[in-house]
KOLDREN-201720 format. One line per 2 residues: number of its first residue (from 1); their letters; for each residue x, y, z negated of C-alpha. Coordinates in nm, 3 decimals, always signed. Layout:
# residues N
NUM = a = X Y Z  ...
# end
This chain:
# residues 473
1 = mk = -1.212 +3.356 -1.336  -0.858 +3.347 -1.195
3 = rt = -0.908 +2.987 -1.078  -1.235 +3.085 -0.905
5 = il = -1.065 +3.372 -0.723  -0.774 +3.146 -0.621
7 = fl = -1.016 +2.881 -0.490  -1.208 +3.140 -0.287
9 = cl = -0.884 +3.273 -0.141  -0.780 +2.922 -0.041
11 = cl = -1.118 +2.860 +0.122  -1.091 +3.186 +0.317
13 = ll = -0.739 +3.091 +0.428  -0.855 +2.750 +0.553
15 = is = -1.148 +2.906 +0.737  -0.910 +3.158 +0.892
17 = ck = -0.670 +2.881 +1.001  -0.951 +2.678 +1.160
19 = kd = -1.077 +2.990 +1.342  -0.723 +3.052 +1.472
21 = ni = -0.709 +2.696 +1.605  -1.044 +2.736 +1.779
23 = ts = -0.936 +3.056 +1.954  -0.570 +2.965 +2.013
25 = si = -0.454 +3.004 +2.372  -0.372 +2.699 +2.581
27 = eg = -0.064 +2.703 +2.805  -0.013 +2.447 +3.078
29 = ee = -0.090 +2.076 +3.077  +0.095 +1.762 +2.961
31 = la = +0.041 +1.387 +2.978  +0.042 +1.241 +2.627
33 = vl = +0.310 +0.988 +2.539  +0.149 +0.682 +2.378
35 = ts = +0.340 +0.406 +2.202  +0.267 +0.052 +2.089
37 = pp = +0.318 -0.039 +1.720  +0.548 -0.016 +1.533
39 = nv = +0.685 +0.262 +1.756  +0.588 +0.629 +1.727
41 = pp = +0.606 +0.899 +1.998  +0.881 +1.159 +1.944
43 = pi = +0.803 +1.474 +1.745  +0.645 +1.759 +1.940
45 = tr = +0.901 +2.038 +1.991  +0.700 +2.288 +2.196
47 = kt = +0.599 +2.608 +2.016  +0.276 +2.663 +2.209
49 = nt = -0.052 +2.476 +2.243  -0.129 +2.295 +2.562
51 = kl = -0.391 +2.083 +2.735  -0.286 +1.730 +2.648
53 = vv = -0.425 +1.451 +2.867  -0.468 +1.111 +2.696
55 = hl = -0.531 +0.792 +2.896  -0.632 +0.495 +2.681
57 = ev = -0.752 +0.160 +2.814  -0.969 -0.093 +2.632
59 = ve = -0.854 -0.450 +2.692  -1.009 -0.768 +2.553
61 = kk = -0.736 -1.032 +2.530  -0.641 -1.354 +2.355
63 = mp = -0.331 -1.324 +2.134  -0.178 -1.508 +1.837
65 = ia = -0.306 -1.406 +1.493  -0.071 -1.657 +1.327
67 = eg = +0.175 -1.923 +1.437  -0.024 -2.169 +1.652
69 = vd = -0.351 -1.976 +1.604  -0.513 -1.771 +1.883
71 = yt = -0.787 -1.513 +1.853  -0.969 -1.288 +2.102
73 = fw = -0.879 -0.931 +2.009  -1.055 -0.623 +2.142
75 = tf = -0.785 -0.361 +2.176  -0.706 +0.000 +2.255
77 = gg = -0.403 -0.019 +2.484  -0.352 -0.395 +2.463
79 = tv = -0.222 -0.403 +2.104  -0.353 -0.421 +1.748
81 = pg = -0.347 -0.158 +1.617  -0.404 +0.052 +1.928
83 = sf = -0.159 +0.295 +2.084  -0.027 +0.571 +1.858
85 = ir = -0.142 +0.916 +1.975  +0.053 +1.229 +1.878
87 = vk = -0.084 +1.580 +1.934  -0.026 +1.930 +1.795
89 = eg = -0.263 +2.133 +1.581  -0.452 +2.366 +1.818
91 = dl = -0.403 +2.151 +2.131  -0.691 +2.090 +2.372
93 = ie = -0.718 +1.713 +2.423  -0.867 +1.579 +2.746
95 = fh = -0.945 +1.217 +2.662  -0.987 +0.944 +2.927
97 = lk = -1.126 +0.617 +2.789  -1.111 +0.330 +3.037
99 = nh = -1.275 -0.009 +2.989  -1.099 -0.287 +3.180
101 = pd = -1.320 -0.458 +3.442  -1.260 -0.799 +3.278
103 = sk = -1.410 -0.682 +2.948  -1.728 -0.853 +2.836
105 = mp = -1.850 -0.563 +2.619  -1.909 -0.188 +2.646
107 = hn = -1.689 +0.019 +2.413  -1.641 +0.376 +2.294
109 = id = -1.408 +0.564 +2.059  -1.461 +0.753 +1.734
111 = lh = -1.155 +0.962 +1.650  -1.164 +1.090 +1.292
113 = av = -0.961 +1.389 +1.415  -1.255 +1.508 +1.628
115 = tg = -1.508 +1.765 +1.511  -1.822 +1.669 +1.702
117 = pg = -2.097 +1.402 +1.727  -1.960 +1.059 +1.649
119 = gg = -1.601 +1.184 +1.659  -1.625 +1.146 +2.036
121 = aa = -1.829 +0.826 +2.030  -2.139 +1.002 +2.163
123 = ss = -1.947 +1.108 +2.475  -1.737 +0.795 +2.538
125 = ft = -1.974 +0.496 +2.571  -1.801 +0.308 +2.853
127 = lp = -1.913 -0.002 +3.041  -1.661 -0.257 +3.174
129 = gh = -1.495 -0.119 +3.486  -1.584 +0.242 +3.398
131 = es = -1.405 +0.549 +3.262  -1.540 +0.820 +3.030
133 = vf = -1.387 +1.168 +2.992  -1.443 +1.422 +2.715
135 = sf = -1.243 +1.701 +2.550  -1.188 +1.826 +2.195
137 = ka = -0.976 +2.079 +2.010  -0.736 +1.944 +1.745
139 = ln = -0.846 +2.174 +1.464  -0.714 +2.001 +1.151
141 = pg = -0.360 +1.872 +1.097  -0.327 +1.525 +0.947
143 = ly = -0.305 +1.153 +1.020  -0.639 +1.012 +1.133
145 = vy = -0.786 +0.673 +1.218  -0.966 +0.610 +1.544
147 = hc = -1.188 +0.307 +1.611  -1.465 +0.173 +1.831
149 = at = -1.816 +0.270 +1.720  -2.027 +0.062 +1.958
151 = ap = -2.288 -0.158 +1.792  -2.232 -0.382 +1.610
153 = vg = -1.965 -0.142 +1.483  -1.823 -0.377 +1.220
155 = mh = -1.762 -0.651 +1.476  -1.574 -0.419 +1.712
157 = ia = -1.348 -0.297 +1.431  -1.303 -0.649 +1.292
159 = ng = -1.176 -0.760 +1.633  -0.892 -0.507 +1.617
161 = my = -1.036 -0.188 +1.769  -0.856 +0.077 +1.566
163 = gl = -0.542 +0.290 +1.569  -0.392 +0.619 +1.450
165 = il = -0.381 +0.972 +1.590  -0.140 +1.222 +1.433
167 = ve = -0.226 +1.591 +1.455  +0.107 +1.756 +1.376
169 = pk = +0.083 +2.086 +1.187  +0.185 +2.389 +1.392
171 = eg = +0.512 +2.417 +1.201  +0.581 +2.045 +1.254
173 = lp = +0.671 +1.782 +0.995  +1.006 +1.776 +0.811
175 = kv = +1.274 +1.595 +1.008  +1.344 +1.231 +0.919
177 = dk = +1.576 +0.970 +1.067  +1.319 +0.709 +1.171
179 = ef = +0.941 +0.684 +1.199  +0.732 +0.365 +1.212
181 = yv = +0.365 +0.279 +1.268  +0.212 +0.020 +1.031
183 = mq = -0.160 -0.052 +1.013  -0.346 -0.308 +0.806
185 = gd = -0.659 -0.495 +0.906  -0.874 -0.780 +0.778
187 = fy = -0.988 -1.057 +1.014  -1.260 -1.320 +0.992
189 = tk = -1.232 -1.655 +1.172  -1.435 -1.976 +1.179
191 = gk = -1.131 -2.183 +1.084  -0.946 -2.147 +0.755
193 = yg = -0.614 -1.964 +0.725  -0.356 -2.136 +0.945
195 = kq = -0.607 -2.370 +1.116  -0.439 -2.443 +1.449
197 = gy = -0.577 -2.365 +1.793  -0.825 -2.104 +1.908
199 = qp = -1.038 -1.951 +1.630  -1.349 -1.739 +1.708
201 = fd = -1.485 -1.448 +1.505  -1.709 -1.538 +1.209
203 = me = -1.979 -1.277 +1.147  -2.103 -1.440 +0.826
205 = sa = -1.769 -1.416 +0.645  -1.727 -1.059 +0.775
207 = id = -2.061 -0.958 +0.625  -1.965 -1.132 +0.301
209 = ek = -1.631 -0.946 +0.307  -1.428 -1.267 +0.275
211 = pt = -1.141 -1.234 +0.524  -0.942 -1.529 +0.651
213 = yv = -0.645 -1.306 +0.737  -0.520 -0.973 +0.604
215 = vf = -0.233 -0.855 +0.823  -0.010 -0.570 +0.930
217 = ng = -0.002 -0.484 +1.302  -0.238 -0.754 +1.418
219 = aa = -0.089 -1.086 +1.306  +0.022 -1.272 +0.995
221 = nk = +0.383 -1.191 +0.901  +0.411 -0.985 +1.222
223 = lt = +0.683 -0.753 +1.092  +0.932 -1.027 +1.000
225 = gd = +1.224 -1.200 +1.170  +1.320 -1.025 +1.493
227 = na = +1.019 -0.794 +1.449  +1.132 -0.658 +1.111
229 = lk = +1.165 -0.279 +1.103  +1.533 -0.184 +1.137
231 = ak = +1.702 +0.097 +0.941  +2.032 +0.192 +0.776
233 = vg = +2.147 +0.294 +0.431  +2.128 +0.672 +0.391
235 = ei = +1.842 +0.718 +0.637  +1.512 +0.880 +0.547
237 = ir = +1.224 +0.689 +0.702  +0.862 +0.784 +0.744
239 = ly = +0.584 +0.527 +0.770  +0.253 +0.626 +0.926
241 = vg = +0.024 +0.383 +0.746  -0.334 +0.312 +0.845
243 = ng = -0.606 +0.075 +0.736  -0.855 -0.028 +1.001
245 = gp = -1.052 -0.241 +0.756  -1.330 -0.305 +0.834
247 = nl = -1.383 -0.397 +0.467  -1.080 -0.399 +0.238
249 = vs = -0.896 -0.115 +0.066  -0.517 -0.155 +0.087
251 = sf = -0.278 -0.125 -0.209  +0.021 -0.038 +0.007
253 = hv = +0.361 -0.108 -0.150  +0.722 -0.163 -0.041
255 = ig = +0.906 -0.399 -0.276  +1.245 -0.252 -0.365
257 = ei = +1.163 +0.112 -0.291  +0.981 +0.408 -0.442
259 = fd = +0.801 +0.648 -0.210  +0.972 +0.987 -0.243
261 = kv = +0.667 +1.150 -0.085  +0.315 +1.035 -0.013
263 = yi = +0.085 +1.251 +0.199  -0.235 +1.135 +0.032
265 = eg = -0.494 +0.998 +0.274  -0.295 +1.148 +0.561
267 = gk = -0.359 +1.509 +0.456  -0.146 +1.798 +0.326
269 = lv = -0.150 +1.709 -0.043  +0.180 +1.542 -0.141
271 = ne = +0.253 +1.318 -0.439  +0.612 +1.229 -0.534
273 = nv = +0.777 +0.918 -0.679  +0.487 +0.685 -0.601
275 = qt = +0.508 +0.306 -0.640  +0.184 +0.199 -0.468
277 = tl = -0.066 +0.407 -0.275  -0.427 +0.330 -0.194
279 = vp = -0.526 +0.342 +0.172  -0.904 +0.320 +0.218
281 = ag = -1.071 +0.135 +0.502  -1.084 +0.388 +0.783
283 = gs = -0.812 +0.593 +0.615  -0.439 +0.657 +0.621
285 = ai = -0.133 +0.773 +0.431  +0.212 +0.899 +0.525
287 = ve = +0.499 +0.774 +0.308  +0.863 +0.883 +0.313
289 = fk = +1.168 +0.747 +0.129  +1.546 +0.747 +0.152
291 = le = +1.722 +0.413 +0.182  +1.988 +0.379 -0.087
293 = vp = +2.096 +0.013 -0.068  +2.109 -0.260 +0.198
295 = gn = +1.888 -0.568 +0.211  +1.535 -0.668 +0.299
297 = lv = +1.256 -0.446 +0.166  +0.923 -0.630 +0.167
299 = iv = +0.607 -0.453 +0.286  +0.297 -0.584 +0.109
301 = dh = -0.060 -0.521 +0.014  -0.020 -0.541 -0.363
303 = si = -0.356 -0.714 -0.389  -0.092 -0.980 -0.379
305 = fr = -0.276 -1.298 -0.274  -0.338 -1.120 +0.055
307 = tf = +0.038 -1.109 +0.107  +0.129 -1.467 +0.022
309 = nk = -0.194 -1.640 +0.125  -0.345 -1.428 +0.402
311 = ga = -0.048 -1.282 +0.594  -0.004 -0.919 +0.478
313 = lg = +0.374 -0.929 +0.473  +0.644 -0.736 +0.659
315 = li = +1.013 -0.654 +0.622  +1.233 -0.347 +0.655
317 = av = +1.583 -0.479 +0.726  +1.828 -0.223 +0.589
319 = dg = +2.190 -0.245 +0.706  +2.485 -0.067 +0.550
321 = pe = +2.738 -0.057 +0.267  +2.661 -0.173 -0.086
323 = ak = +2.586 +0.089 -0.351  +2.664 -0.099 -0.673
325 = vv = +2.594 +0.203 -0.891  +2.234 +0.203 -0.761
327 = ys = +2.184 -0.174 -0.754  +2.449 -0.415 -0.876
329 = gk = +2.307 -0.745 -0.762  +2.337 -1.037 -1.004
331 = qa = +2.630 -0.973 -1.238  +2.610 -1.292 -1.447
333 = dn = +2.442 -1.630 -1.446  +2.412 -1.745 -1.806
335 = vy = +2.246 -2.041 -1.973  +2.000 -1.948 -2.245
337 = lp = +1.969 -2.198 -2.532  +1.680 -2.083 -2.754
339 = eg = +1.709 -2.368 -3.006  +2.074 -2.310 -3.085
341 = ga = +2.076 -1.942 -3.008  +2.387 -1.987 -2.794
343 = iq = +2.444 -1.838 -2.449  +2.706 -2.004 -2.238
345 = kv = +2.842 -1.862 -1.917  +2.799 -2.080 -1.610
347 = ne = +3.058 -2.068 -1.335  +3.211 -2.311 -1.092
349 = kq = +3.447 -2.448 -1.359  +3.195 -2.470 -1.644
351 = iv = +2.853 -2.618 -1.570  +2.639 -2.710 -1.868
353 = dv = +2.353 -2.957 -1.819  +2.091 -2.806 -2.048
355 = ag = +1.807 -3.032 -1.951  +1.940 -3.333 -2.140
357 = sv = +1.742 -3.584 -1.932  +1.574 -3.618 -1.596
359 = ed = +1.236 -3.599 -1.771  +1.330 -3.267 -1.933
361 = ri = +1.452 -3.129 -1.600  +1.130 -3.231 -1.427
363 = km = +0.922 -3.070 -1.702  +1.114 -2.741 -1.675
365 = gs = +1.096 -2.757 -1.295  +0.719 -2.796 -1.309
367 = ni = +0.690 -2.462 -1.490  +0.923 -2.288 -1.244
369 = ys = +0.726 -2.431 -0.951  +0.391 -2.306 -1.084
371 = qn = +0.533 -1.956 -1.135  +0.726 -1.916 -0.810
373 = ca = +0.619 -2.169 -0.548  +0.260 -2.285 -0.595
375 = ac = +0.100 -1.973 -0.441  +0.247 -2.058 -0.100
377 = hq = +0.310 -2.433 -0.105  +0.001 -2.497 -0.321
379 = pd = -0.019 -2.673 -0.660  -0.039 -3.017 -0.494
381 = gk = +0.257 -2.946 -0.260  +0.046 -2.982 +0.053
383 = gi = +0.117 -2.629 +0.180  -0.108 -2.441 +0.421
385 = dg = -0.129 -2.558 +0.783  +0.055 -2.326 +1.018
387 = af = +0.167 -2.096 +0.738  +0.360 -2.268 +0.457
389 = pp = +0.509 -2.615 +0.513  +0.416 -2.908 +0.290
391 = la = +0.656 -3.023 +0.019  +0.458 -3.343 -0.041
393 = as = +0.619 -3.643 +0.136  +0.823 -3.392 +0.339
395 = dw = +1.054 -3.544 +0.601  +1.244 -3.213 +0.628
397 = ln = +1.293 -3.186 +0.252  +1.405 -3.547 +0.199
399 = kd = +1.653 -3.556 +0.487  +1.915 -3.316 +0.347
401 = ke = +1.946 -3.218 -0.020  +2.218 -2.958 +0.041
403 = rt = +2.010 -2.788 +0.310  +1.714 -2.775 +0.073
405 = in = +1.927 -2.617 -0.201  +2.050 -2.361 +0.053
407 = vv = +1.692 -2.261 +0.137  +1.589 -2.207 -0.226
409 = kn = +1.912 -2.020 -0.298  +1.932 -1.803 +0.016
411 = gl = +1.585 -1.804 +0.174  +1.474 -1.923 +0.516
413 = tg = +1.383 -1.741 +0.834  +1.308 -1.914 +1.164
415 = pi = +1.107 -2.202 +1.307  +1.113 -2.547 +1.148
417 = vv = +0.919 -2.869 +1.205  +0.786 -3.047 +0.895
419 = ng = +0.592 -3.374 +0.920  +0.523 -3.292 +1.286
421 = gn = +0.387 -2.943 +1.216  +0.545 -2.618 +1.339
423 = yn = +0.616 -2.340 +1.087  +0.773 -1.999 +1.140
425 = sv = +0.702 -1.794 +0.827  +0.953 -1.627 +0.597
427 = mp = +1.068 -1.760 +0.262  +1.267 -1.496 +0.072
429 = al = +1.546 -1.588 -0.167  +1.379 -1.612 -0.509
431 = gl = +1.676 -1.505 -0.721  +1.661 -1.816 -0.941
433 = sd = +1.960 -1.929 -1.150  +2.146 -2.246 -1.056
435 = ed = +1.981 -2.418 -1.353  +1.632 -2.314 -1.238
437 = ia = +1.698 -2.425 -0.879  +1.822 -2.763 -1.002
439 = nv = +1.513 -2.807 -1.217  +1.253 -2.704 -0.962
441 = lt = +1.406 -2.919 -0.686  +1.431 -3.219 -0.918
443 = fv = +1.062 -3.170 -0.996  +0.971 -3.147 -0.625
445 = yn = +1.184 -3.448 -0.528  +1.017 -3.653 -0.802
447 = sw = +0.662 -3.552 -0.709  +0.409 -3.625 -0.431
449 = gn = +0.581 -3.925 -0.271  +0.924 -3.767 -0.223
451 = sk = +1.262 -3.942 -0.247  +1.323 -3.908 -0.627
453 = ki = +1.657 -3.732 -0.579  +1.816 -3.558 -0.877
455 = vt = +1.960 -3.207 -0.835  +2.209 -3.074 -1.093
457 = ps = +2.340 -2.721 -1.151  +2.678 -2.837 -1.018
459 = dv = +2.507 -2.942 -0.691  +2.357 -2.593 -0.664
461 = ak = +2.683 -2.416 -0.751  +2.857 -2.590 -0.459
463 = vk = +2.622 -2.420 -0.212  +2.748 -2.073 -0.126
465 = ht = +2.528 -1.774 -0.211  +2.514 -1.578 +0.117
467 = ga = +2.303 -1.280 +0.002  +2.100 -1.308 +0.321
469 = ev = +1.823 -1.533 +0.445  +1.934 -1.825 +0.658
471 = gg = +1.769 -1.992 +0.952  +1.680 -2.359 +0.969
473 = h = +1.553 -2.624 +1.207
# end
């Protein structure tokens, strides 16, 4: 009985709040500040509601979806995802949707924050070279997806026509140090992942829900290298996370962090201490966490083959002092001898060759390769064109053994040319022991037509551990 009464009271409160938003007075007029991803407009500081004028242009444009791969995106504001829109609960939004004259298609917009037919789609069907205007009241606070809803709807969304609109609650959101805009989408091309050149949309694979690419912010590995999100130790950051779909549900996760707060599906309900949060197609979430240690935090869809084989990977580069009490880093590098039960410490003065023979080292290296490397470079070492360079008969690999050890030990960021192909993805440091690195590289060098070099733990120990990813050419 008490629960029933409490539920009824909550319902009455929500109805009352919505009624207040409908009848709230509007003071003055402002032009909305829109931002391109991963940027977010500043928090709204005004205490009153206003008429907020939004101008958003639809542009159809060719852009890279991966290194060396172009795709024709249909965009809101010239980016995928579209411009971030920030309004206040109770504001009156006057929305201007403009379709660029060079567009080939009519477009409209369905904002999930709108109460009304089609979320605005019924009032915003816009031909190329035209502009549609409609208004709505921002009744419900939350983080909402917007997308095109012109037939065929799935094709418009699959080409990148989605974004986020934040309706800030009247009291505002708690203050944080940095805010970022990250939105996932799945894309469907005629060519396979990494196939070079221009790739058109493939309706058949979209209907079958078999994406070629799954990416954050419109391109494979977009939030890496110079485009990594930047933050500092001690800062609290907030990610506004969306999923445009059109098909897949995202298992959003940041490797090396725990979400202190998750606003579930972009609403008011908050969960704490969350490892991975589901973001449905056409849905959102807000995640917040404090940065305790420096280093690269990896943004992934934890449906993990999407990250390493389809492009759903990003980085948060955290700068600042070490916090050894929180995370020590590697404190020892020991050799484990299961047959004899002995553990011997390995350092620069004492290197023990456990393998016993080249054949043993190759056999151990094969196991390490299958566990750590095969997902990207493929079991046959041929890699994936445009994404992960080949290790088979690799001119880059065979030229410089020390450089190769450095990459496995410290990671690699930056463009390289391998067997005439251009690659610019990110290889993180794998955290392998010197023994494991020696074994896996000996296996690779003695496989697939490579130079049959032998790598020993002493070779690996001579290469300095930098603790940061290194570039290479």
